[in-house]
N, C-alpha and C positions, 0 to 999 in steps of 0.2 A: 503492499500501499505506502502509495505515497505522502511525503509530509506536506499540507495543510502547507496553505505561504506562510497561519499568524502562527503560527510556533516554528520558523526559518530566523535562524537567528547573525544569515549571512556569512559564519566564518564554516567550510566547511565540513571539518570535522566533527563542531560541535552539531551540528544541524544531524551528519550521519548517527552518531549517536544517540542524540535526541529523537531520532529516527525511527532507533534501533529500539527505544527508551519505553517508547508511545505504541509501536508495531505488538511490543511483552503485552503491554497494556489492554490491546483490543484485542488479541486471542484469549491474553486470561479471562478477558470478558463476555468473548464469544462462548471459551467453559464454562466458565458459568450461572447463565444463562438458561445452556442445557444443563447440564450434572456436572458441577465440576468434575475434576480429571487433576487427582489427586499427584500424576505424572509431569500437567504442569504446571500445579502449584510448587512440587520439585523443582522446576526447571525452573520458574520464576522466581524461587527468592536466592539457588544460587549464581541467577542472572544477577541478581540484587547484587550481591555480595562483589563479586562483579563490579561489577560497573561503577559503586558508588570508590571502591578502588583505582581503576583508570580511567574515569570523566574525572573524576575530582580534583585527582592529581594532576590531569591534561589540562585539568581550569583552573588550578594552584600557580601551573610551571605559567601561563599567561601571563596569568595579573604580577606576578613577581618581572615575570619579562622587561612587561609594560607601566609598569607601578599602576596597576590601577586601582583609582585612592578609594572605594567602595574594597576595598579586595577580601581586611579585616570583618566586616559583617556579613560579606557573596562564604567565609572561610564558614563563619557561626554555622552561616544556614547549611554549608555541606560537613561539617560532624555531631549536629542538629541530625541531619537523617540516617548517616552512618551511625548513630547511636542506636535510631529504633529502628532500623537493617538488623544490628545486631544483637537490640532486644526482642525482637521479634522472631530470629534464630533458634535463639538461646531457647524463648520456650515453645518455639511450637516445630518441636522438630519430626513432625510426622504433621502429616495433609489431617484438615477438617475444612469443610465445610465457612467455619463462619472464616478460620486463616487467607483463605483464600482469598473471599470475600473483603474481609479485612483489608491485603494486599493489595486489589484493583481500587477500590475505595482511598488507598493511600498513594499510589503511583499514582494515579487521576488529580490527584490534591495537590502532592509533585507538581506535574506538570501546572498543571495550573497555578499555583502563586510559583515556583519559582526559576519554571527554563520560561512562561509564558513573562516575569515582571521580570528580577536577579538577570537570567540568560541574555536577554535583549539587552538591556543596558549593557552588559559587558561586553555583549559582539558587538556594539555599535561603536560601542570604545575600542578596541582591537580593531575595526577598522578604519579606521582615524588614527590609530597609531599605525595601524600598515600603510598610508597616505600620507604619510609624513615620512613615516625611514625608506619610502617610496620616490617624495622627490626630492627629500632631501641629497639621493643617490645621485638624481639627473642631475644637480645643479652641477 
């Protein structure tokens, strides 16, 4: 499924990874609408553990490289989400319908609250800073 333009930040790696998270949420939602699938639940929890490590580290590197002014706030949001994922995995070592529904709602909330706000701001900042660097090199 393609990434809806409203979710795009204009940063290729960020949009690609966000697309993966959105696709996951849609698959989990479809699974929950039919009959929640234990395999989908297991896949989702494993994916989230990988995602919060890889994606958040990459964003942190870019925030450091470009000296993003809202870096501390953004990283605090990541830290909270990582803690939620760890706590969820600790408390839900096996499949439950309630756990699967919680994950679906939580991922959707993250998409709406974080990607649609904080990551949009970060993407805009990175694009501006990259343009500045390109223009400086052309001089």
